[in-house]
MDAnalysis code that builds the backbone (N, CA, C; Angstrom):
import MDAnalysis as mda
import numpy as np

u = mda.Universe.empty(189, n_residues=63, atom_resindex=np.repeat(np.arange(63), 3), trajectory=True)
u.add_TopologyAttr("name", ["N", "CA", "C"] * 63)
u.add_TopologyAttr("resid", np.arange(1, 64))
u.add_TopologyAttr("resname", ["MET", "ASP", "LYS", "VAL", "LYS", "ILE", "GLU", "ARG", "ILE", "ASN", "PHE", "LEU", "ALA", "ARG", "LYS", "ALA", "LYS", "ALA", "GLU", "GLY", "LEU", "SER", "GLU", "ALA", "GLU", "LYS", "ALA", "GLU", "GLN", "LYS", "ALA", "LEU", "ARG", "ASP", "GLU", "TYR", "ARG", "ALA", "GLU", "PHE", "ARG", "ARG", "SER", "LEU", "ILE", "GLU", "GLN", "LEU", "ASP", "SER", "ILE", "GLU", "PHE", "VAL", "ASP", "ILE", "ARG", "ARG", "ASP", "GLY", "LYS", "GLU", "SER"])
u.atoms.positions = np.array([
    [0.855, -1.172, 0.000],
    [0.000, 0.000, 0.000],
    [0.901, 1.234, 0.000],
    [0.559, 2.187, -0.828],
    [1.422, 3.357, -0.946],
    [1.209, 4.345, 0.211],
    [2.177, 5.226, 0.351],
    [2.209, 6.169, 1.468],
    [1.003, 7.106, 1.459],
    [0.533, 7.496, 0.284],
    [-0.604, 8.414, 0.173],
    [-1.854, 7.797, 0.798],
    [-2.071, 6.518, 0.539],
    [-3.255, 5.856, 1.093],
    [-3.147, 5.718, 2.609],
    [-1.955, 5.424, 3.106],
    [-1.762, 5.309, 4.550],
    [-1.983, 6.668, 5.217],
    [-1.481, 7.722, 4.591],
    [-1.720, 9.068, 5.123],
    [-3.205, 9.396, 5.131],
    [-3.929, 8.962, 4.118],
    [-5.373, 9.205, 4.054],
    [-6.091, 8.439, 5.166],
    [-5.686, 7.200, 5.424],
    [-6.262, 6.419, 6.528],
    [-6.059, 7.171, 7.838],
    [-4.852, 7.662, 8.060],
    [-4.547, 8.376, 9.300],
    [-5.328, 9.683, 9.399],
    [-5.443, 10.401, 8.278],
    [-6.217, 11.645, 8.266],
    [-7.673, 11.377, 8.646],
    [-8.266, 10.360, 8.034],
    [-9.664, 10.043, 8.318],
    [-9.846, 9.602, 9.771],
    [-8.877, 8.888, 10.312],
    [-8.965, 8.466, 11.716],
    [-8.931, 9.686, 12.639],
    [-8.035, 10.631, 12.357],
    [-7.961, 11.854, 13.176],
    [-9.243, 12.674, 13.051],
    [-9.746, 12.789, 11.826],
    [-10.969, 13.559, 11.597],
    [-12.157, 12.904, 12.295],
    [-12.231, 11.583, 12.247],
    [-13.331, 10.867, 12.895],
    [-13.326, 11.132, 14.398],
    [-12.148, 11.160, 14.971],
    [-12.035, 11.396, 16.405],
    [-12.365, 12.843, 16.752],
    [-11.961, 13.782, 15.913],
    [-12.124, 15.200, 16.206],
    [-13.536, 15.719, 15.926],
    [-14.083, 15.370, 14.753],
    [-15.352, 15.977, 14.367],
    [-16.347, 15.024, 13.731],
    [-15.941, 13.814, 13.445],
    [-16.836, 12.860, 12.804],
    [-16.661, 12.851, 11.300],
    [-17.196, 11.815, 10.684],
    [-17.060, 11.634, 9.234],
    [-18.426, 11.612, 8.575],
    [-18.454, 12.037, 7.322],
    [-19.676, 11.905, 6.528],
    [-19.825, 10.438, 6.132],
    [-20.966, 10.100, 5.609],
    [-21.185, 8.712, 5.176],
    [-20.200, 8.323, 4.068],
    [-19.916, 9.243, 3.160],
    [-18.958, 8.959, 2.082],
    [-17.553, 8.733, 2.651],
    [-17.179, 9.533, 3.637],
    [-15.861, 9.367, 4.260],
    [-15.784, 8.063, 5.049],
    [-16.868, 7.687, 5.697],
    [-16.898, 6.405, 6.417],
    [-16.708, 5.241, 5.449],
    [-17.369, 5.321, 4.297],
    [-17.234, 4.271, 3.286],
    [-15.800, 4.226, 2.753],
    [-15.225, 5.401, 2.506],
    [-13.833, 5.464, 2.039],
    [-12.890, 4.889, 3.085],
    [-13.103, 5.247, 4.342],
    [-12.261, 4.752, 5.421],
    [-12.337, 3.223, 5.509],
    [-13.538, 2.678, 5.412],
    [-13.700, 1.221, 5.470],
    [-12.978, 0.549, 4.306],
    [-13.127, 1.103, 3.109],
    [-12.478, 0.514, 1.932],
    [-10.955, 0.561, 2.074],
    [-10.432, 1.684, 2.537],
    [-8.977, 1.804, 2.718],
    [-8.466, 0.847, 3.790],
    [-9.203, 0.762, 4.886],
    [-8.795, -0.155, 5.963],
    [-8.835, -1.610, 5.500],
    [-9.877, -1.969, 4.749],
    [-9.978, -3.332, 4.216],
    [-8.803, -3.642, 3.294],
    [-8.449, -2.673, 2.441],
    [-7.316, -2.856, 1.536],
    [-6.011, -3.007, 2.323],
    [-5.851, -2.191, 3.363],
    [-4.646, -2.253, 4.200],
    [-4.535, -3.619, 4.881],
    [-5.645, -4.081, 5.462],
    [-5.630, -5.387, 6.142],
    [-5.335, -6.525, 5.172],
    [-5.895, -6.473, 3.982],
    [-5.643, -7.515, 2.983],
    [-4.166, -7.538, 2.597],
    [-3.570, -6.363, 2.403],
    [-2.151, -6.276, 2.062],
    [-1.285, -6.773, 3.221],
    [-1.670, -6.428, 4.451],
    [-0.937, -6.882, 5.631],
    [-0.972, -8.404, 5.731],
    [-2.164, -8.990, 5.555],
    [-2.296, -10.447, 5.617],
    [-1.456, -11.127, 4.537],
    [-1.517, -10.595, 3.310],
    [-0.752, -11.164, 2.208],
    [0.742, -11.138, 2.518],
    [1.205, -10.030, 3.035],
    [2.613, -9.886, 3.370],
    [3.017, -10.847, 4.496],
    [2.178, -10.960, 5.516],
    [2.470, -11.853, 6.637],
    [2.509, -13.309, 6.176],
    [1.556, -13.711, 5.376],
    [1.522, -15.087, 4.870],
    [2.768, -15.373, 4.032],
    [3.155, -14.404, 3.214],
    [4.357, -14.560, 2.396],
    [5.598, -14.746, 3.273],
    [5.700, -13.968, 4.339],
    [6.838, -14.099, 5.257],
    [6.816, -15.446, 5.961],
    [5.645, -15.854, 6.433],
    [5.547, -17.126, 7.145],
    [5.842, -18.299, 6.218],
    [5.412, -18.198, 4.974],
    [5.676, -19.270, 4.016],
    [7.162, -19.400, 3.691],
    [7.916, -18.328, 3.879],
    [9.345, -18.376, 3.549],
    [10.202, -18.890, 4.709],
    [9.589, -19.133, 5.861],
    [10.337, -19.647, 7.014],
    [10.674, -21.113, 6.787],
    [11.914, -21.445, 7.036],
    [12.355, -22.833, 6.897],
    [12.771, -23.333, 8.278],
    [12.165, -24.420, 8.705],
    [12.471, -24.997, 9.999],
    [13.591, -26.019, 9.849],
    [14.544, -25.962, 10.766],
    [15.656, -26.895, 10.762],
    [15.691, -27.547, 12.131],
    [15.716, -28.868, 12.136],
    [15.785, -29.624, 13.386],
    [17.240, -29.924, 13.687],
    [17.756, -29.357, 14.751],
    [19.150, -29.583, 15.115],
    [19.178, -30.422, 16.388],
    [19.941, -31.500, 16.330],
    [20.077, -32.363, 17.518],
    [20.934, -31.668, 18.550],
    [20.954, -32.211, 19.740],
    [21.707, -31.616, 20.841],
    [23.200, -31.534, 20.570],
    [23.722, -32.399, 19.750],
    [25.154, -32.366, 19.468],
    [25.505, -31.354, 18.373],
    [24.502, -30.586, 17.921],
    [24.740, -29.527, 16.948],
    [24.647, -29.969, 15.503],
    [24.419, -31.234, 15.248],
    [24.311, -31.730, 13.883],
    [22.851, -31.720, 13.450],
    [22.651, -31.431, 12.195],
    [21.294, -31.488, 11.653],
    [20.862, -32.940, 11.535],
    [19.585, -33.178, 11.782],
    [19.101, -34.570, 11.676],
    [18.345, -34.787, 10.400],
])
């Protein structure tokens, strides 16, 4: 997700806390948050899939 979209998410969050959002802004905020979460999940799954487990015995040799 690009920096502009993240800044927009943060702007909408601050505005929601300070004065509230219009229905259009609420919809935009939800769409941006959904996109952010989907990208986060994709990235996390990619990282977890790249982990390689190695079983090392007590004597330091791989089994």
